[in-house]
PDBQT receptor file of N, H, CA, C and O in Angstrom, charges set to zero:
ATOM      1  N   MET A   1     107.771  91.342 142.369  1.00  0.00    +0.000 N 
ATOM      2  CA  MET A   1     109.137  91.700 142.011  1.00  0.00    +0.000 C 
ATOM      3  C   MET A   1     109.530  90.960 140.731  1.00  0.00    +0.000 C 
ATOM      4  O   MET A   1     109.128  89.818 140.508  1.00  0.00    +0.000 OA
ATOM      5  N   LEU A   2     110.307  91.623 139.913  1.00  0.00    +0.000 N 
ATOM      6  H   LEU A   2     110.633  92.551 140.094  1.00  0.00    +0.000 HD
ATOM      7  CA  LEU A   2     110.749  91.027 138.660  1.00  0.00    +0.000 C 
ATOM      8  C   LEU A   2     111.868  90.034 138.893  1.00  0.00    +0.000 C 
ATOM      9  O   LEU A   2     112.754  90.254 139.719  1.00  0.00    +0.000 OA
ATOM     10  N   SER A   3     111.817  88.944 138.157  1.00  0.00    +0.000 N 
ATOM     11  H   SER A   3     111.098  88.765 137.485  1.00  0.00    +0.000 HD
ATOM     12  CA  SER A   3     112.898  87.954 138.224  1.00  0.00    +0.000 C 
ATOM     13  C   SER A   3     114.032  88.407 137.301  1.00  0.00    +0.000 C 
ATOM     14  O   SER A   3     113.865  89.328 136.501  1.00  0.00    +0.000 OA
ATOM     15  N   GLY A   4     115.163  87.759 137.421  1.00  0.00    +0.000 N 
ATOM     16  H   GLY A   4     115.298  87.011 138.070  1.00  0.00    +0.000 HD
ATOM     17  CA  GLY A   4     116.286  88.058 136.543  1.00  0.00    +0.000 C 
ATOM     18  C   GLY A   4     115.926  87.813 135.096  1.00  0.00    +0.000 C 
ATOM     19  O   GLY A   4     116.345  88.563 134.215  1.00  0.00    +0.000 OA
ATOM     20  N   ARG A   5     115.157  86.776 134.839  1.00  0.00    +0.000 N 
ATOM     21  H   ARG A   5     114.816  86.166 135.555  1.00  0.00    +0.000 HD
ATOM     22  CA  ARG A   5     114.724  86.477 133.471  1.00  0.00    +0.000 C 
ATOM     23  C   ARG A   5     113.809  87.584 132.933  1.00  0.00    +0.000 C 
ATOM     24  O   ARG A   5     113.926  87.981 131.774  1.00  0.00    +0.000 OA
ATOM     25  N   ASP A   6     112.893  88.083 133.786  1.00  0.00    +0.000 N 
ATOM     26  H   ASP A   6     112.798  87.761 134.728  1.00  0.00    +0.000 HD
ATOM     27  CA  ASP A   6     112.018  89.185 133.374  1.00  0.00    +0.000 C 
ATOM     28  C   ASP A   6     112.836  90.406 132.975  1.00  0.00    +0.000 C 
ATOM     29  O   ASP A   6     112.569  91.042 131.955  1.00  0.00    +0.000 OA
ATOM     30  N   VAL A   7     113.820  90.720 133.778  1.00  0.00    +0.000 N 
ATOM     31  H   VAL A   7     114.037  90.203 134.607  1.00  0.00    +0.000 HD
ATOM     32  CA  VAL A   7     114.673  91.881 133.507  1.00  0.00    +0.000 C 
ATOM     33  C   VAL A   7     115.422  91.674 132.196  1.00  0.00    +0.000 C 
ATOM     34  O   VAL A   7     115.511  92.598 131.386  1.00  0.00    +0.000 OA
ATOM     35  N   ARG A   8     115.956  90.491 131.976  1.00  0.00    +0.000 N 
ATOM     36  H   ARG A   8     115.884  89.741 132.634  1.00  0.00    +0.000 HD
ATOM     37  CA  ARG A   8     116.672  90.203 130.718  1.00  0.00    +0.000 C 
ATOM     38  C   ARG A   8     115.733  90.322 129.519  1.00  0.00    +0.000 C 
ATOM     39  O   ARG A   8     116.123  90.845 128.475  1.00  0.00    +0.000 OA
ATOM     40  N   ASP A   9     114.497  89.839 129.665  1.00  0.00    +0.000 N 
ATOM     41  H   ASP A   9     114.181  89.414 130.513  1.00  0.00    +0.000 HD
ATOM     42  CA  ASP A   9     113.529  89.935 128.566  1.00  0.00    +0.000 C 
ATOM     43  C   ASP A   9     113.188  91.390 128.262  1.00  0.00    +0.000 C 
ATOM     44  O   ASP A   9     113.088  91.782 127.100  1.00  0.00    +0.000 OA
ATOM     45  N   ILE A  10     113.013  92.175 129.299  1.00  0.00    +0.000 N 
ATOM     46  H   ILE A  10     113.094  91.856 130.243  1.00  0.00    +0.000 HD
ATOM     47  CA  ILE A  10     112.716  93.599 129.118  1.00  0.00    +0.000 C 
ATOM     48  C   ILE A  10     113.896  94.299 128.454  1.00  0.00    +0.000 C 
ATOM     49  O   ILE A  10     113.706  95.096 127.535  1.00  0.00    +0.000 OA
ATOM     50  N   MET A  11     115.096  94.013 128.905  1.00  0.00    +0.000 N 
ATOM     51  H   MET A  11     115.251  93.366 129.651  1.00  0.00    +0.000 HD
ATOM     52  CA  MET A  11     116.291  94.640 128.328  1.00  0.00    +0.000 C 
ATOM     53  C   MET A  11     116.449  94.233 126.863  1.00  0.00    +0.000 C 
ATOM     54  O   MET A  11     116.816  95.064 126.032  1.00  0.00    +0.000 OA
ATOM     55  N   ALA A  12     116.182  92.985 126.537  1.00  0.00    +0.000 N 
ATOM     56  H   ALA A  12     115.884  92.309 127.212  1.00  0.00    +0.000 HD
ATOM     57  CA  ALA A  12     116.280  92.529 125.149  1.00  0.00    +0.000 C 
ATOM     58  C   ALA A  12     115.254  93.258 124.286  1.00  0.00    +0.000 C 
ATOM     59  O   ALA A  12     115.562  93.657 123.163  1.00  0.00    +0.000 OA
ATOM     60  N   ALA A  13     114.044  93.433 124.800  1.00  0.00    +0.000 N 
ATOM     61  H   ALA A  13     113.794  93.109 125.712  1.00  0.00    +0.000 HD
ATOM     62  CA  ALA A  13     113.015  94.151 124.048  1.00  0.00    +0.000 C 
ATOM     63  C   ALA A  13     113.432  95.598 123.827  1.00  0.00    +0.000 C 
ATOM     64  O   ALA A  13     113.220  96.141 122.743  1.00  0.00    +0.000 OA
ATOM     65  N   CYS A  14     114.018  96.227 124.830  1.00  0.00    +0.000 N 
ATOM     66  H   CYS A  14     114.191  95.786 125.711  1.00  0.00    +0.000 HD
ATOM     67  CA  CYS A  14     114.480  97.612 124.700  1.00  0.00    +0.000 C 
ATOM     68  C   CYS A  14     115.586  97.727 123.662  1.00  0.00    +0.000 C 
ATOM     69  O   CYS A  14     115.590  98.658 122.857  1.00  0.00    +0.000 OA
ATOM     70  N   ARG A  15     116.515  96.795 123.677  1.00  0.00    +0.000 N 
ATOM     71  H   ARG A  15     116.512  96.039 124.331  1.00  0.00    +0.000 HD
ATOM     72  CA  ARG A  15     117.630  96.840 122.720  1.00  0.00    +0.000 C 
ATOM     73  C   ARG A  15     117.163  96.615 121.290  1.00  0.00    +0.000 C 
ATOM     74  O   ARG A  15     117.744  97.175 120.360  1.00  0.00    +0.000 OA
ATOM     75  N   SER A  16     116.131  95.811 121.096  1.00  0.00    +0.000 N 
ATOM     76  H   SER A  16     115.659  95.356 121.851  1.00  0.00    +0.000 HD
ATOM     77  CA  SER A  16     115.696  95.484 119.737  1.00  0.00    +0.000 C 
ATOM     78  C   SER A  16     114.716  96.512 119.161  1.00  0.00    +0.000 C 
ATOM     79  O   SER A  16     114.445  96.498 117.961  1.00  0.00    +0.000 OA
ATOM     80  N   TRP A  17     114.176  97.412 120.012  1.00  0.00    +0.000 N 
ATOM     81  H   TRP A  17     114.395  97.424 120.987  1.00  0.00    +0.000 HD
ATOM     82  CA  TRP A  17     113.203  98.387 119.528  1.00  0.00    +0.000 C 
ATOM     83  C   TRP A  17     113.873  99.395 118.623  1.00  0.00    +0.000 C 
ATOM     84  O   TRP A  17     114.953  99.896 118.937  1.00  0.00    +0.000 OA
ATOM     85  N   ARG A  18     113.254  99.691 117.525  1.00  0.00    +0.000 N 
ATOM     86  H   ARG A  18     112.377  99.284 117.270  1.00  0.00    +0.000 HD
ATOM     87  CA  ARG A  18     113.749 100.706 116.607  1.00  0.00    +0.000 C 
ATOM     88  C   ARG A  18     112.654 101.736 116.386  1.00  0.00    +0.000 C 
ATOM     89  O   ARG A  18     111.494 101.390 116.161  1.00  0.00    +0.000 OA
ATOM     90  N   ARG A  19     113.030 102.989 116.452  1.00  0.00    +0.000 N 
ATOM     91  H   ARG A  19     113.972 103.271 116.635  1.00  0.00    +0.000 HD
ATOM     92  CA  ARG A  19     112.069 104.062 116.220  1.00  0.00    +0.000 C 
ATOM     93  C   ARG A  19     111.578 103.972 114.779  1.00  0.00    +0.000 C 
ATOM     94  O   ARG A  19     112.384 103.882 113.853  1.00  0.00    +0.000 OA
ATOM     95  N   PRO A  20     110.272 103.997 114.587  1.00  0.00    +0.000 N 
ATOM     96  CA  PRO A  20     109.765 103.964 113.214  1.00  0.00    +0.000 C 
ATOM     97  C   PRO A  20     110.072 105.274 112.487  1.00  0.00    +0.000 C 
ATOM     98  O   PRO A  20     110.230 106.323 113.111  1.00  0.00    +0.000 OA
ATOM     99  N   ASP A  21     110.153 105.194 111.172  1.00  0.00    +0.000 N 
ATOM    100  H   ASP A  21     110.025 104.341 110.666  1.00  0.00    +0.000 HD
ATOM    101  CA  ASP A  21     110.403 106.389 110.364  1.00  0.00    +0.000 C 
ATOM    102  C   ASP A  21     109.120 107.192 110.222  1.00  0.00    +0.000 C 
ATOM    103  O   ASP A  21     108.050 106.630 109.985  1.00  0.00    +0.000 OA
ATOM    104  N   LEU A  22     109.228 108.495 110.366  1.00  0.00    +0.000 N 
ATOM    105  H   LEU A  22     110.096 108.952 110.558  1.00  0.00    +0.000 HD
ATOM    106  CA  LEU A  22     108.091 109.396 110.179  1.00  0.00    +0.000 C 
ATOM    107  C   LEU A  22     107.569 109.208 108.753  1.00  0.00    +0.000 C 
ATOM    108  O   LEU A  22     108.344 109.296 107.801  1.00  0.00    +0.000 OA
ATOM    109  N   PRO A  23     106.267 108.951 108.591  1.00  0.00    +0.000 N 
ATOM    110  CA  PRO A  23     105.728 108.651 107.267  1.00  0.00    +0.000 C 
ATOM    111  C   PRO A  23     105.657 109.835 106.299  1.00  0.00    +0.000 C 
ATOM    112  O   PRO A  23     105.284 109.648 105.141  1.00  0.00    +0.000 OA
ATOM    113  N   ILE A  24     105.998 111.031 106.737  1.00  0.00    +0.000 N 
ATOM    114  H   ILE A  24     106.301 111.183 107.678  1.00  0.00    +0.000 HD
ATOM    115  CA  ILE A  24     106.033 112.170 105.827  1.00  0.00    +0.000 C 
ATOM    116  C   ILE A  24     107.434 112.757 105.818  1.00  0.00    +0.000 C 
ATOM    117  O   ILE A  24     108.224 112.539 106.737  1.00  0.00    +0.000 OA
ATOM    118  N   THR A  25     107.729 113.511 104.755  1.00  0.00    +0.000 N 
ATOM    119  H   THR A  25     107.088 113.689 104.008  1.00  0.00    +0.000 HD
ATOM    120  CA  THR A  25     109.082 114.051 104.584  1.00  0.00    +0.000 C 
ATOM    121  C   THR A  25     109.030 115.529 104.219  1.00  0.00    +0.000 C 
ATOM    122  O   THR A  25     107.964 116.134 104.106  1.00  0.00    +0.000 OA
ATOM    123  N   GLY A  26     110.199 116.071 104.044  1.00  0.00    +0.000 N 
ATOM    124  H   GLY A  26     111.065 115.579 104.136  1.00  0.00    +0.000 HD
ATOM    125  CA  GLY A  26     110.302 117.450 103.594  1.00  0.00    +0.000 C 
ATOM    126  C   GLY A  26     109.667 117.655 102.229  1.00  0.00    +0.000 C 
ATOM    127  O   GLY A  26     109.154 118.736 101.941  1.00  0.00    +0.000 OA
ATOM    128  N   ASP A  27     109.694 116.636 101.390  1.00  0.00    +0.000 N 
ATOM    129  H   ASP A  27     110.111 115.758 101.623  1.00  0.00    +0.000 HD
ATOM    130  CA  ASP A  27     109.037 116.735 100.082  1.00  0.00    +0.000 C 
ATOM    131  C   ASP A  27     107.534 116.965 100.242  1.00  0.00    +0.000 C 
ATOM    132  O   ASP A  27     106.926 117.708  99.472  1.00  0.00    +0.000 OA
ATOM    133  N   ASP A  28     106.944 116.320 101.250  1.00  0.00    +0.000 N 
ATOM    134  H   ASP A  28     107.438 115.716 101.876  1.00  0.00    +0.000 HD
ATOM    135  CA  ASP A  28     105.521 116.532 101.516  1.00  0.00    +0.000 C 
ATOM    136  C   ASP A  28     105.268 117.968 101.966  1.00  0.00    +0.000 C 
ATOM    137  O   ASP A  28     104.271 118.582 101.586  1.00  0.00    +0.000 OA
ATOM    138  N   ALA A  29     106.180 118.495 102.779  1.00  0.00    +0.000 N 
ATOM    139  H   ALA A  29     106.989 117.996 103.088  1.00  0.00    +0.000 HD
ATOM    140  CA  ALA A  29     106.045 119.876 103.239  1.00  0.00    +0.000 C 
ATOM    141  C   ALA A  29     106.173 120.854 102.069  1.00  0.00    +0.000 C 
ATOM    142  O   ALA A  29     105.432 121.832 101.987  1.00  0.00    +0.000 OA
ATOM    143  N   LEU A  30     107.110 120.584 101.173  1.00  0.00    +0.000 N 
ATOM    144  H   LEU A  30     107.712 119.789 101.240  1.00  0.00    +0.000 HD
ATOM    145  CA  LEU A  30     107.256 121.425  99.984  1.00  0.00    +0.000 C 
ATOM    146  C   LEU A  30     105.988 121.371  99.135  1.00  0.00    +0.000 C 
ATOM    147  O   LEU A  30     105.511 122.398  98.654  1.00  0.00    +0.000 OA
ATOM    148  N   ALA A  31     105.450 120.173  98.954  1.00  0.00    +0.000 N 
ATOM    149  H   ALA A  31     105.838 119.338  99.344  1.00  0.00    +0.000 HD
ATOM    150  CA  ALA A  31     104.232 120.009  98.158  1.00  0.00    +0.000 C 
ATOM    151  C   ALA A  31     103.047 120.731  98.799  1.00  0.00    +0.000 C 
ATOM    152  O   ALA A  31     102.109 121.133  98.110  1.00  0.00    +0.000 OA
ATOM    153  N   ALA A  32     103.098 120.893 100.122  1.00  0.00    +0.000 N 
ATOM    154  H   ALA A  32     103.860 120.567 100.682  1.00  0.00    +0.000 HD
ATOM    155  CA  ALA A  32     102.024 121.590 100.839  1.00  0.00    +0.000 C 
ATOM    156  C   ALA A  32     102.218 123.105 100.802  1.00  0.00    +0.000 C 
ATOM    157  O   ALA A  32     101.405 123.853 101.343  1.00  0.00    +0.000 OA
ATOM    158  N   GLY A  33     103.310 123.557 100.154  1.00  0.00    +0.000 N 
ATOM    159  H   GLY A  33     103.971 122.949  99.714  1.00  0.00    +0.000 HD
ATOM    160  CA  GLY A  33     103.539 124.991 100.006  1.00  0.00    +0.000 C 
ATOM    161  C   GLY A  33     104.430 125.609 101.064  1.00  0.00    +0.000 C 
ATOM    162  O   GLY A  33     104.577 126.830 101.108  1.00  0.00    +0.000 OA
ATOM    163  N   LEU A  34     105.023 124.800 101.907  1.00  0.00    +0.000 N 
ATOM    164  H   LEU A  34     104.904 123.808 101.870  1.00  0.00    +0.000 HD
ATOM    165  CA  LEU A  34     105.918 125.336 102.938  1.00  0.00    +0.000 C 
ATOM    166  C   LEU A  34     107.307 125.563 102.353  1.00  0.00    +0.000 C 
ATOM    167  O   LEU A  34     107.690 124.930 101.370  1.00  0.00    +0.000 OA
ATOM    168  N   ALA A  35     108.049 126.467 102.964  1.00  0.00    +0.000 N 
ATOM    169  H   ALA A  35     107.738 126.982 103.763  1.00  0.00    +0.000 HD
ATOM    170  CA  ALA A  35     109.407 126.766 102.508  1.00  0.00    +0.000 C 
ATOM    171  C   ALA A  35     110.274 127.142 103.699  1.00  0.00    +0.000 C 
ATOM    172  O   ALA A  35     109.773 127.510 104.761  1.00  0.00    +0.000 OA
ATOM    173  N   GLY A  36     111.566 127.045 103.504  1.00  0.00    +0.000 N 
ATOM    174  H   GLY A  36     111.973 126.746 102.641  1.00  0.00    +0.000 HD
ATOM    175  CA  GLY A  36     112.528 127.474 104.510  1.00  0.00    +0.000 C 
ATOM    176  C   GLY A  36     112.339 126.816 105.865  1.00  0.00    +0.000 C 
ATOM    177  O   GLY A  36     112.082 125.617 105.968  1.00  0.00    +0.000 OA
ATOM    178  N   ARG A  37     112.472 127.631 106.895  1.00  0.00    +0.000 N 
ATOM    179  H   ARG A  37     112.681 128.605 106.811  1.00  0.00    +0.000 HD
ATOM    180  CA  ARG A  37     112.377 127.122 108.268  1.00  0.00    +0.000 C 
ATOM    181  C   ARG A  37     111.007 126.549 108.601  1.00  0.00    +0.000 C 
ATOM    182  O   ARG A  37     110.877 125.719 109.500  1.00  0.00    +0.000 OA
ATOM    183  N   ALA A  38     109.992 126.990 107.878  1.00  0.00    +0.000 N 
ATOM    184  H   ALA A  38     110.098 127.664 107.147  1.00  0.00    +0.000 HD
ATOM    185  CA  ALA A  38     108.634 126.493 108.129  1.00  0.00    +0.000 C 
ATOM    186  C   ALA A  38     108.559 124.979 107.918  1.00  0.00    +0.000 C 
ATOM    187  O   ALA A  38     107.754 124.303 108.560  1.00  0.00    +0.000 OA
ATOM    188  N   ILE A  39     109.390 124.447 107.026  1.00  0.00    +0.000 N 
ATOM    189  H   ILE A  39     110.043 124.996 106.504  1.00  0.00    +0.000 HD
ATOM    190  CA  ILE A  39     109.401 122.998 106.784  1.00  0.00    +0.000 C 
ATOM    191  C   ILE A  39     109.845 122.265 108.041  1.00  0.00    +0.000 C 
ATOM    192  O   ILE A  39     109.182 121.327 108.482  1.00  0.00    +0.000 OA
ATOM    193  N   GLY A  40     110.948 122.683 108.609  1.00  0.00    +0.000 N 
ATOM    194  H   GLY A  40     111.487 123.445 108.251  1.00  0.00    +0.000 HD
ATOM    195  CA  GLY A  40     111.456 122.047 109.824  1.00  0.00    +0.000 C 
ATOM    196  C   GLY A  40     110.504 122.167 110.991  1.00  0.00    +0.000 C 
ATOM    197  O   GLY A  40     110.295 121.211 111.737  1.00  0.00    +0.000 OA
ATOM    198  N   HIS A  41     109.925 123.352 111.145  1.00  0.00    +0.000 N 
ATOM    199  H   HIS A  41     110.095 124.128 110.538  1.00  0.00    +0.000 HD
ATOM    200  CA  HIS A  41     108.972 123.566 112.235  1.00  0.00    +0.000 C 
ATOM    201  C   HIS A  41     107.750 122.666 112.075  1.00  0.00    +0.000 C 
ATOM    202  O   HIS A  41     107.286 122.055 113.037  1.00  0.00    +0.000 OA
ATOM    203  N   ALA A  42     107.237 122.593 110.851  1.00  0.00    +0.000 N 
ATOM    204  H   ALA A  42     107.614 123.090 110.069  1.00  0.00    +0.000 HD
ATOM    205  CA  ALA A  42     106.057 121.764 110.601  1.00  0.00    +0.000 C 
ATOM    206  C   ALA A  42     106.359 120.289 110.822  1.00  0.00    +0.000 C 
ATOM    207  O   ALA A  42     105.558 119.576 111.428  1.00  0.00    +0.000 OA
ATOM    208  N   LEU A  43     107.507 119.824 110.337  1.00  0.00    +0.000 N 
ATOM    209  H   LEU A  43     108.157 120.402 109.844  1.00  0.00    +0.000 HD
ATOM    210  CA  LEU A  43     107.863 118.414 110.515  1.00  0.00    +0.000 C 
ATOM    211  C   LEU A  43     108.069 118.084 111.993  1.00  0.00    +0.000 C 
ATOM    212  O   LEU A  43     107.681 117.007 112.447  1.00  0.00    +0.000 OA
ATOM    213  N   SER A  44     108.664 118.985 112.730  1.00  0.00    +0.000 N 
ATOM    214  H   SER A  44     108.978 119.860 112.361  1.00  0.00    +0.000 HD
ATOM    215  CA  SER A  44     108.843 118.766 114.168  1.00  0.00    +0.000 C 
ATOM    216  C   SER A  44     107.503 118.699 114.889  1.00  0.00    +0.000 C 
ATOM    217  O   SER A  44     107.296 117.851 115.757  1.00  0.00    +0.000 OA
ATOM    218  N   ARG A  45     106.601 119.596 114.525  1.00  0.00    +0.000 N 
ATOM    219  H   ARG A  45     106.769 120.285 113.820  1.00  0.00    +0.000 HD
ATOM    220  CA  ARG A  45     105.280 119.603 115.140  1.00  0.00    +0.000 C 
ATOM    221  C   ARG A  45     104.525 118.309 114.824  1.00  0.00    +0.000 C 
ATOM    222  O   ARG A  45     103.919 117.704 115.709  1.00  0.00    +0.000 OA
ATOM    223  N   VAL A  46     104.567 117.893 113.566  1.00  0.00    +0.000 N 
ATOM    224  H   VAL A  46     105.058 118.385 112.847  1.00  0.00    +0.000 HD
ATOM    225  CA  VAL A  46     103.877 116.663 113.161  1.00  0.00    +0.000 C 
ATOM    226  C   VAL A  46     104.517 115.450 113.822  1.00  0.00    +0.000 C 
ATOM    227  O   VAL A  46     103.813 114.525 114.225  1.00  0.00    +0.000 OA
ATOM    228  N   ALA A  47     105.831 115.439 113.937  1.00  0.00    +0.000 N 
ATOM    229  H   ALA A  47     106.403 116.191 113.609  1.00  0.00    +0.000 HD
ATOM    230  CA  ALA A  47     106.510 114.319 114.604  1.00  0.00    +0.000 C 
ATOM    231  C   ALA A  47     106.059 114.213 116.052  1.00  0.00    +0.000 C 
ATOM    232  O   ALA A  47     105.857 113.109 116.558  1.00  0.00    +0.000 OA
ATOM    233  N   ALA A  48     105.898 115.346 116.724  1.00  0.00    +0.000 N 
ATOM    234  H   ALA A  48     106.062 116.243 116.313  1.00  0.00    +0.000 HD
ATOM    235  CA  ALA A  48     105.436 115.322 118.116  1.00  0.00    +0.000 C 
ATOM    236  C   ALA A  48     104.014 114.776 118.211  1.00  0.00    +0.000 C 
ATOM    237  O   ALA A  48     103.694 114.023 119.131  1.00  0.00    +0.000 OA
ATOM    238  N   ILE A  49     103.170 115.154 117.266  1.00  0.00    +0.000 N 
ATOM    239  H   ILE A  49     103.430 115.766 116.519  1.00  0.00    +0.000 HD
ATOM    240  CA  ILE A  49     101.800 114.641 117.232  1.00  0.00    +0.000 C 
ATOM    241  C   ILE A  49     101.818 113.130 117.021  1.00  0.00    +0.000 C 
ATOM    242  O   ILE A  49     101.054 112.399 117.652  1.00  0.00    +0.000 OA
ATOM    243  N   TRP A  50     102.687 112.672 116.139  1.00  0.00    +0.000 N 
ATOM    244  H   TRP A  50     103.307 113.266 115.627  1.00  0.00    +0.000 HD
ATOM    245  CA  TRP A  50     102.809 111.242 115.827  1.00  0.00    +0.000 C 
ATOM    246  C   TRP A  50     103.274 110.449 117.048  1.00  0.00    +0.000 C 
ATOM    247  O   TRP A  50     102.730 109.387 117.349  1.00  0.00    +0.000 OA
ATOM    248  N   VAL A  51     104.277 110.968 117.745  1.00  0.00    +0.000 N 
ATOM    249  H   VAL A  51     104.719 111.831 117.501  1.00  0.00    +0.000 HD
ATOM    250  CA  VAL A  51     104.770 110.312 118.958  1.00  0.00    +0.000 C 
ATOM    251  C   VAL A  51     103.660 110.266 120.005  1.00  0.00    +0.000 C 
ATOM    252  O   VAL A  51     103.453 109.241 120.655  1.00  0.00    +0.000 OA
ATOM    253  N   GLU A  52     102.950 111.377 120.163  1.00  0.00    +0.000 N 
ATOM    254  H   GLU A  52     103.118 112.210 119.636  1.00  0.00    +0.000 HD
ATOM    255  CA  GLU A  52     101.856 111.451 121.130  1.00  0.00    +0.000 C 
ATOM    256  C   GLU A  52     100.769 110.418 120.820  1.00  0.00    +0.000 C 
ATOM    257  O   GLU A  52     100.101 109.919 121.726  1.00  0.00    +0.000 OA
ATOM    258  N   SER A  53     100.598 110.106 119.538  1.00  0.00    +0.000 N 
ATOM    259  H   SER A  53     101.140 110.512 118.802  1.00  0.00    +0.000 HD
ATOM    260  CA  SER A  53      99.603 109.097 119.139  1.00  0.00    +0.000 C 
ATOM    261  C   SER A  53     100.149 107.683 119.286  1.00  0.00    +0.000 C 
ATOM    262  O   SER A  53      99.492 106.717 118.898  1.00  0.00    +0.000 OA
ATOM    263  N   ASP A  54     101.345 107.560 119.844  1.00  0.00    +0.000 N 
ATOM    264  H   ASP A  54     101.879 108.344 120.159  1.00  0.00    +0.000 HD
ATOM    265  CA  ASP A  54     102.028 106.267 119.977  1.00  0.00    +0.000 C 
ATOM    266  C   ASP A  54     102.271 105.646 118.601  1.00  0.00    +0.000 C 
ATOM    267  O   ASP A  54     102.162 104.433 118.426  1.00  0.00    +0.000 OA
ATOM    268  N   PHE A  55     102.599 106.495 117.636  1.00  0.00    +0.000 N 
ATOM    269  H   PHE A  55     102.686 107.481 117.778  1.00  0.00    +0.000 HD
ATOM    270  CA  PHE A  55     102.940 106.098 116.271  1.00  0.00    +0.000 C 
ATOM    271  C   PHE A  55     101.765 105.452 115.537  1.00  0.00    +0.000 C 
ATOM    272  O   PHE A  55     101.962 104.689 114.592  1.00  0.00    +0.000 OA
ATOM    273  N   GLU A  56     100.550 105.759 115.973  1.00  0.00    +0.000 N 
ATOM    274  H   GLU A  56     100.390 106.379 116.742  1.00  0.00    +0.000 HD
ATOM    275  CA  GLU A  56      99.353 105.159 115.375  1.00  0.00    +0.000 C 
ATOM    276  C   GLU A  56      98.857 105.914 114.150  1.00  0.00    +0.000 C 
ATOM    277  O   GLU A  56      98.305 105.300 113.236  1.00  0.00    +0.000 OA
ATOM    278  N   LEU A  57      99.042 107.233 114.108  1.00  0.00    +0.000 N 
ATOM    279  H   LEU A  57      99.491 107.731 114.850  1.00  0.00    +0.000 HD
ATOM    280  CA  LEU A  57      98.532 108.013 112.980  1.00  0.00    +0.000 C 
ATOM    281  C   LEU A  57      99.265 107.622 111.699  1.00  0.00    +0.000 C 
ATOM    282  O   LEU A  57     100.490 107.498 111.684  1.00  0.00    +0.000 OA
ATOM    283  N   ASP A  58      98.503 107.432 110.633  1.00  0.00    +0.000 N 
ATOM    284  H   ASP A  58      97.509 107.533 110.645  1.00  0.00    +0.000 HD
ATOM    285  CA  ASP A  58      99.115 107.072 109.358  1.00  0.00    +0.000 C 
ATOM    286  C   ASP A  58      99.466 108.317 108.549  1.00  0.00    +0.000 C 
ATOM    287  O   ASP A  58      99.227 109.448 108.973  1.00  0.00    +0.000 OA
ATOM    288  N   ARG A  59     100.031 108.079 107.392  1.00  0.00    +0.000 N 
ATOM    289  H   ARG A  59     100.225 107.160 107.047  1.00  0.00    +0.000 HD
ATOM    290  CA  ARG A  59     100.508 109.159 106.535  1.00  0.00    +0.000 C 
ATOM    291  C   ARG A  59      99.410 110.182 106.239  1.00  0.00    +0.000 C 
ATOM    292  O   ARG A  59      99.639 111.385 106.369  1.00  0.00    +0.000 OA
ATOM    293  N   SER A  60      98.218 109.717 105.842  1.00  0.00    +0.000 N 
ATOM    294  H   SER A  60      98.033 108.740 105.737  1.00  0.00    +0.000 HD
ATOM    295  CA  SER A  60      97.157 110.654 105.470  1.00  0.00    +0.000 C 
ATOM    296  C   SER A  60      96.724 111.505 106.662  1.00  0.00    +0.000 C 
ATOM    297  O   SER A  60      96.445 112.693 106.502  1.00  0.00    +0.000 OA
ATOM    298  N   ALA A  61      96.666 110.916 107.846  1.00  0.00    +0.000 N 
ATOM    299  H   ALA A  61      96.893 109.951 107.977  1.00  0.00    +0.000 HD
ATOM    300  CA  ALA A  61      96.302 111.680 109.037  1.00  0.00    +0.000 C 
ATOM    301  C   ALA A  61      97.385 112.710 109.359  1.00  0.00    +0.000 C 
ATOM    302  O   ALA A  61      97.070 113.836 109.744  1.00  0.00    +0.000 OA
ATOM    303  N   LEU A  62      98.631 112.345 109.207  1.00  0.00    +0.000 N 
ATOM    304  H   LEU A  62      98.887 111.430 108.894  1.00  0.00    +0.000 HD
ATOM    305  CA  LEU A  62      99.731 113.275 109.498  1.00  0.00    +0.000 C 
ATOM    306  C   LEU A  62      99.782 114.412 108.491  1.00  0.00    +0.000 C 
ATOM    307  O   LEU A  62     100.097 115.546 108.852  1.00  0.00    +0.000 OA
ATOM    308  N   LEU A  63      99.476 114.121 107.230  1.00  0.00    +0.000 N 
ATOM    309  H   LEU A  63      99.221 113.200 106.936  1.00  0.00    +0.000 HD
ATOM    310  CA  LEU A  63      99.471 115.180 106.225  1.00  0.00    +0.000 C 
ATOM    311  C   LEU A  63      98.459 116.266 106.572  1.00  0.00    +0.000 C 
ATOM    312  O   LEU A  63      98.688 117.439 106.277  1.00  0.00    +0.000 OA
ATOM    313  N   LYS A  64      97.349 115.891 107.192  1.00  0.00    +0.000 N 
ATOM    314  H   LYS A  64      97.164 114.938 107.431  1.00  0.00    +0.000 HD
ATOM    315  CA  LYS A  64      96.342 116.865 107.600  1.00  0.00    +0.000 C 
ATOM    316  C   LYS A  64      96.883 117.827 108.654  1.00  0.00    +0.000 C 
ATOM    317  O   LYS A  64      96.427 118.966 108.751  1.00  0.00    +0.000 OA
ATOM    318  N   HIS A  65      97.851 117.372 109.439  1.00  0.00    +0.000 N 
ATOM    319  H   HIS A  65      98.222 116.446 109.360  1.00  0.00    +0.000 HD
ATOM    320  CA  HIS A  65      98.447 118.207 110.496  1.00  0.00    +0.000 C 
ATOM    321  C   HIS A  65      99.626 119.034 109.991  1.00  0.00    +0.000 C 
ATOM    322  O   HIS A  65     100.128 119.904 110.703  1.00  0.00    +0.000 OA
ATOM    323  N   LEU A  66     100.066 118.764 108.771  1.00  0.00    +0.000 N 
ATOM    324  H   LEU A  66      99.658 118.056 108.193  1.00  0.00    +0.000 HD
ATOM    325  CA  LEU A  66     101.274 119.414 108.259  1.00  0.00    +0.000 C 
ATOM    326  C   LEU A  66     101.139 120.926 108.182  1.00  0.00    +0.000 C 
ATOM    327  O   LEU A  66     102.051 121.650 108.579  1.00  0.00    +0.000 OA
ATOM    328  N   VAL A  67     100.032 121.400 107.684  1.00  0.00    +0.000 N 
ATOM    329  H   VAL A  67      99.291 120.811 107.361  1.00  0.00    +0.000 HD
ATOM    330  CA  VAL A  67      99.824 122.847 107.548  1.00  0.00    +0.000 C 
ATOM    331  C   VAL A  67      98.684 123.232 108.478  1.00  0.00    +0.000 C 
ATOM    332  O   VAL A  67      97.513 122.997 108.179  1.00  0.00    +0.000 OA
ATOM    333  N   GLU A  68      99.041 123.821 109.598  1.00  0.00    +0.000 N 
ATOM    334  H   GLU A  68      99.992 124.012 109.841  1.00  0.00    +0.000 HD
ATOM    335  CA  GLU A  68      98.048 124.269 110.588  1.00  0.00    +0.000 C 
ATOM    336  C   GLU A  68      98.281 125.704 110.949  1.00  0.00    +0.000 C 
ATOM    337  O   GLU A  68      97.549 126.262 111.766  1.00  0.00    +0.000 OA
TER     338      GLU A  68
């Protein structure tokens, strides 16, 4: 069972966590030849891949997933 201190430490870690910024942007999508709604769809898809990787994939790996 968790102690009160354990719970406080976990809560502090949760409060201090900040979502990292996606390493690619709409400018990257434009440079890849995407336009209009395709940019948003591609960025959403790549963001999901990035989250699934536990934010491990770097910019170059994500760019490979941009146009699929």
